[in-house]
Structure formats: C-alpha cells, structure tokens
Biopython code that builds the backbone (N, CA, C, O; Angstrom):
import numpy as np
from Bio.PDB.StructureBuilder import StructureBuilder

atoms = [
    (1, "MET", "N", (-145.909, 11.123, 93.722)),
    (1, "MET", "CA", (-145.788, 12.497, 94.728)),
    (1, "MET", "C", (-146.953, 12.697, 94.545)),
    (1, "MET", "O", (-147.603, 12.628, 93.502)),
    (2, "ASP", "N", (-147.229, 12.932, 95.485)),
    (2, "ASP", "CA", (-148.855, 13.611, 95.987)),
    (2, "ASP", "C", (-148.692, 14.268, 96.978)),
    (2, "ASP", "O", (-148.156, 13.924, 98.031)),
    (3, "PHE", "N", (-149.306, 15.600, 96.598)),
    (3, "PHE", "CA", (-149.401, 16.901, 97.389)),
    (3, "PHE", "C", (-150.601, 17.230, 97.618)),
    (3, "PHE", "O", (-151.410, 17.385, 96.703)),
    (4, "THR", "N", (-150.969, 17.426, 99.196)),
    (4, "THR", "CA", (-152.291, 17.798, 99.593)),
    (4, "THR", "C", (-152.689, 19.200, 99.445)),
    (4, "THR", "O", (-153.776, 19.470, 99.957)),
    (5, "SER", "N", (-151.889, 20.422, 98.701)),
    (5, "SER", "CA", (-151.875, 21.568, 99.010)),
    (5, "SER", "C", (-151.201, 21.965, 97.604)),
    (5, "SER", "O", (-150.216, 21.395, 97.134)),
    (6, "LEU", "N", (-151.936, 23.106, 96.969)),
    (6, "LEU", "CA", (-151.147, 23.870, 96.341)),
    (6, "LEU", "C", (-150.049, 24.609, 96.527)),
    (6, "LEU", "O", (-149.584, 25.349, 95.660)),
    (7, "LYS", "N", (-149.504, 24.431, 97.828)),
    (7, "LYS", "CA", (-148.484, 25.646, 98.631)),
    (7, "LYS", "C", (-147.475, 24.004, 98.646)),
    (7, "LYS", "O", (-146.353, 24.014, 98.140)),
    (8, "GLU", "N", (-147.902, 23.029, 99.116)),
    (8, "GLU", "CA", (-146.732, 22.051, 99.089)),
    (8, "GLU", "C", (-146.089, 21.927, 97.899)),
    (8, "GLU", "O", (-144.866, 21.810, 97.830)),
    (9, "ALA", "N", (-147.110, 21.950, 96.564)),
    (9, "ALA", "CA", (-146.810, 21.406, 95.260)),
    (9, "ALA", "C", (-146.082, 22.907, 94.401)),
    (9, "ALA", "O", (-145.818, 22.880, 93.199)),
    (10, "ARG", "N", (-145.872, 24.011, 95.195)),
    (10, "ARG", "CA", (-145.334, 25.000, 94.328)),
    (10, "ARG", "C", (-143.707, 25.073, 94.890)),
    (10, "ARG", "O", (-142.708, 25.484, 94.300)),
    (11, "GLN", "N", (-143.854, 24.497, 96.287)),
    (11, "GLN", "CA", (-142.665, 24.398, 97.069)),
    (11, "GLN", "C", (-141.688, 23.709, 96.320)),
    (11, "GLN", "O", (-140.535, 24.017, 96.017)),
    (12, "TYR", "N", (-142.430, 22.642, 96.063)),
    (12, "TYR", "CA", (-141.746, 21.548, 95.483)),
    (12, "TYR", "C", (-141.131, 21.643, 94.030)),
    (12, "TYR", "O", (-140.015, 21.201, 93.760)),
    (13, "LEU", "N", (-141.954, 22.254, 93.133)),
    (13, "LEU", "CA", (-141.608, 23.051, 92.235)),
    (13, "LEU", "C", (-140.370, 23.862, 91.920)),
    (13, "LEU", "O", (-139.531, 23.765, 91.024)),
    (14, "VAL", "N", (-140.517, 24.665, 92.904)),
    (14, "VAL", "CA", (-139.240, 25.674, 93.367)),
    (14, "VAL", "C", (-137.890, 25.229, 93.759)),
    (14, "VAL", "O", (-136.811, 25.686, 93.381)),
    (15, "ASP", "N", (-138.156, 24.135, 94.689)),
    (15, "ASP", "CA", (-137.244, 23.134, 94.842)),
    (15, "ASP", "C", (-135.915, 22.537, 93.998)),
    (15, "ASP", "O", (-134.686, 22.583, 93.949)),
    (16, "LYS", "N", (-137.279, 21.853, 93.281)),
    (16, "LYS", "CA", (-136.392, 20.911, 92.011)),
    (16, "LYS", "C", (-136.055, 21.633, 91.043)),
    (16, "LYS", "O", (-135.040, 21.254, 90.458)),
    (17, "TYR", "N", (-136.645, 22.722, 90.588)),
    (17, "TYR", "CA", (-135.984, 23.436, 88.991)),
    (17, "TYR", "C", (-135.290, 24.954, 89.963)),
    (17, "TYR", "O", (-134.723, 25.851, 89.338)),
    (18, "ASP", "N", (-135.431, 25.015, 91.297)),
    (18, "ASP", "CA", (-134.580, 26.137, 91.585)),
    (18, "ASP", "C", (-134.904, 27.790, 90.876)),
    (18, "ASP", "O", (-134.124, 28.501, 90.242)),
    (19, "MET", "N", (-136.142, 28.013, 91.208)),
    (19, "MET", "CA", (-136.931, 29.266, 90.696)),
    (19, "MET", "C", (-137.523, 29.624, 91.801)),
    (19, "MET", "O", (-137.648, 28.919, 92.802)),
    (20, "LYS", "N", (-138.113, 31.328, 91.575)),
    (20, "LYS", "CA", (-138.683, 31.634, 93.012)),
    (20, "LYS", "C", (-140.054, 31.334, 92.625)),
    (20, "LYS", "O", (-140.561, 31.051, 91.540)),
    (21, "VAL", "N", (-140.551, 31.482, 93.885)),
    (21, "VAL", "CA", (-142.082, 31.018, 94.245)),
    (21, "VAL", "C", (-143.114, 31.718, 92.834)),
    (21, "VAL", "O", (-143.897, 31.189, 92.046)),
    (22, "SER", "N", (-142.568, 33.318, 93.054)),
    (22, "SER", "CA", (-143.245, 33.871, 91.855)),
    (22, "SER", "C", (-143.386, 33.532, 90.597)),
    (22, "SER", "O", (-144.135, 34.181, 89.868)),
    (23, "ASP", "N", (-142.761, 32.573, 90.194)),
    (23, "ASP", "CA", (-142.552, 32.520, 89.136)),
    (23, "ASP", "C", (-143.316, 31.123, 88.374)),
    (23, "ASP", "O", (-143.260, 30.624, 87.250)),
    (24, "PHE", "N", (-144.140, 30.771, 89.815)),
    (24, "PHE", "CA", (-145.512, 29.762, 89.986)),
    (24, "PHE", "C", (-146.452, 30.349, 90.090)),
    (24, "PHE", "O", (-146.623, 30.932, 91.160)),
    (25, "ASP", "N", (-147.438, 30.455, 89.076)),
    (25, "ASP", "CA", (-149.093, 31.058, 89.797)),
    (25, "ASP", "C", (-149.587, 29.792, 90.186)),
    (25, "ASP", "O", (-149.029, 28.720, 89.951)),
    (26, "ASP", "N", (-150.668, 29.955, 90.799)),
    (26, "ASP", "CA", (-152.037, 28.990, 91.244)),
    (26, "ASP", "C", (-152.387, 28.091, 89.946)),
    (26, "ASP", "O", (-152.518, 26.886, 90.161)),
    (27, "MET", "N", (-152.536, 28.510, 88.750)),
    (27, "MET", "CA", (-153.203, 27.669, 87.614)),
    (27, "MET", "C", (-152.247, 27.218, 87.518)),
    (27, "MET", "O", (-152.409, 26.087, 87.975)),
    (28, "TYR", "N", (-150.705, 27.374, 87.042)),
    (28, "TYR", "CA", (-150.021, 26.053, 86.683)),
    (28, "TYR", "C", (-149.215, 25.341, 87.499)),
    (28, "TYR", "O", (-148.517, 24.437, 87.039)),
    (29, "VAL", "N", (-149.210, 25.720, 89.061)),
    (29, "VAL", "CA", (-149.007, 24.906, 89.778)),
    (29, "VAL", "C", (-150.437, 23.497, 89.570)),
    (29, "VAL", "O", (-150.153, 22.300, 89.608)),
    (30, "GLU", "N", (-151.597, 23.917, 89.403)),
    (30, "GLU", "CA", (-152.703, 23.086, 89.653)),
    (30, "GLU", "C", (-152.601, 22.489, 88.267)),
    (30, "GLU", "O", (-152.642, 21.259, 88.307)),
    (31, "GLU", "N", (-152.478, 23.010, 87.027)),
    (31, "GLU", "CA", (-152.002, 22.144, 86.062)),
    (31, "GLU", "C", (-150.715, 20.955, 86.076)),
    (31, "GLU", "O", (-150.830, 19.836, 85.577)),
    (32, "PHE", "N", (-149.829, 21.328, 86.571)),
    (32, "PHE", "CA", (-148.761, 20.378, 86.938)),
    (32, "PHE", "C", (-149.184, 19.455, 88.249)),
    (32, "PHE", "O", (-148.833, 18.275, 88.282)),
    (33, "MET", "N", (-149.818, 19.938, 89.136)),
    (33, "MET", "CA", (-150.843, 18.463, 90.210)),
    (33, "MET", "C", (-151.539, 17.705, 89.012)),
    (33, "MET", "O", (-151.439, 16.479, 89.050)),
    (34, "LYS", "N", (-152.231, 18.263, 87.951)),
    (34, "LYS", "CA", (-153.153, 17.449, 87.562)),
    (34, "LYS", "C", (-152.167, 16.545, 86.459)),
    (34, "LYS", "O", (-152.524, 15.445, 86.035)),
    (35, "LEU", "N", (-150.809, 17.235, 86.056)),
    (35, "LEU", "CA", (-150.628, 16.040, 85.140)),
    (35, "LEU", "C", (-149.820, 15.021, 86.156)),
    (35, "LEU", "O", (-149.528, 13.903, 85.731)),
    (36, "LEU", "N", (-149.481, 15.384, 87.418)),
    (36, "LEU", "CA", (-148.879, 14.275, 88.446)),
    (36, "LEU", "C", (-149.667, 13.120, 88.980)),
    (36, "LEU", "O", (-149.340, 11.949, 89.172)),
    (37, "GLU", "N", (-150.857, 13.797, 89.179)),
    (37, "GLU", "CA", (-152.399, 12.502, 89.396)),
    (37, "GLU", "C", (-152.458, 11.278, 88.059)),
    (37, "GLU", "O", (-152.814, 10.100, 88.080)),
    (38, "PHE", "N", (-151.899, 12.223, 86.850)),
    (38, "PHE", "CA", (-151.825, 11.195, 86.054)),
    (38, "PHE", "C", (-151.331, 9.873, 85.999)),
    (38, "PHE", "O", (-151.650, 8.689, 86.099)),
    (39, "ASP", "N", (-150.180, 10.831, 85.742)),
    (39, "ASP", "CA", (-148.754, 10.401, 85.993)),
    (39, "ASP", "C", (-148.576, 8.965, 86.992)),
    (39, "ASP", "O", (-147.797, 8.049, 86.728)),
    (40, "ASN", "N", (-149.478, 9.017, 88.172)),
    (40, "ASN", "CA", (-149.253, 8.532, 89.370)),
    (40, "ASN", "C", (-150.730, 7.155, 88.896)),
    (40, "ASN", "O", (-150.780, 6.098, 89.525)),
    (41, "LEU", "N", (-151.691, 7.452, 87.826)),
    (41, "LEU", "CA", (-152.438, 6.966, 87.668)),
    (41, "LEU", "C", (-152.309, 5.837, 86.670)),
    (41, "LEU", "O", (-153.063, 4.864, 86.645)),
    (42, "ILE", "N", (-150.942, 6.113, 85.566)),
    (42, "ILE", "CA", (-150.708, 5.396, 84.891)),
    (42, "ILE", "C", (-149.420, 4.445, 85.606)),
    (42, "ILE", "O", (-149.301, 3.290, 85.197)),
    (43, "ILE", "N", (-148.997, 4.671, 86.083)),
    (43, "ILE", "CA", (-148.336, 4.124, 87.361)),
    (43, "ILE", "C", (-148.639, 3.355, 87.958)),
    (43, "ILE", "O", (-147.797, 2.494, 88.214)),
    (44, "LYS", "N", (-149.742, 3.246, 88.412)),
    (44, "LYS", "CA", (-151.039, 2.321, 89.522)),
    (44, "LYS", "C", (-151.563, 1.336, 88.214)),
    (44, "LYS", "O", (-152.010, 0.240, 88.552)),
    (45, "MET", "N", (-151.546, 1.581, 87.059)),
    (45, "MET", "CA", (-152.228, 0.821, 86.146)),
    (45, "MET", "C", (-151.055, -0.311, 85.385)),
    (45, "MET", "O", (-151.374, -1.248, 84.653)),
    (46, "VAL", "N", (-149.695, 0.057, 85.772)),
    (46, "VAL", "CA", (-148.882, -1.102, 84.827)),
    (46, "VAL", "C", (-148.743, -1.808, 85.795)),
    (46, "VAL", "O", (-148.164, -2.889, 85.693)),
]
sb = StructureBuilder()
sb.init_structure("model")
sb.init_model(0)
sb.init_chain("A")
sb.init_seg("    ")
for serial, (resi, resn, name, xyz) in enumerate(atoms, 1):
    if name == "N":
        sb.init_residue(resn, " ", resi, " ")
    sb.init_atom(name, np.array(xyz, "f"), 0.0, 1.0, " ", f" {name:<3s}", serial, name[0])
structure = sb.get_structure()
C-alpha cells in the first residue's frame, strides 16, 4: 500500500472503515502512513 499523499491515505481509510473524512485528522493519517511503511519494510525483508 503506497500513498503519494495524505489525501490518498485519508481516502483509503475513509473507504476501508466507512467513516467520514473528518474522522481522520492529518496527524492520525500521517501515523497510519508510517505504520504502513513499516509494514512494507517488514514484508520486503521476509
């Protein structure tokens, strides 16, 4: 899962969890993206 922008990541969260965009502020989305990047690193190492 690679997002080029916060907007894309937020939209993904909104779609995935069926929530409103306003439920996700920028900091939350940024943290989510960091976690995804971390997951991707682990997947690549395996």
